[in-house]
Phi, psi and omega in degrees: 000333182295317174304321178292324186284323185292321180298321184288321181293318180296316183300321186289318182296304173317313180298304179306312179303323179293306184308314185298319189286317179303317177303318181291317180298329179284315177300319177295323182287325173293327179287320179300318182287328178298314182306306184300321177297322175295311178292332179286317182294319170304314175297318181294323183272354182292143177284149181272136177284161177303145169077023183251013184078022182288326185230143177263118174285106183267358177288354185283000000 
């Protein structure tokens, strides 16, 4: 019986570790997406310098 109990405890620990790893990966992904969104917003709101193609010059 002790072998079965040991196996059950080991399985439960492995499951807990797996769930913790998944939670960490999800949180890391959320943080990366937040950073990407923040950078995208900053770039979209930044003023464009002259001569970068924001307006087409048809007078040439």
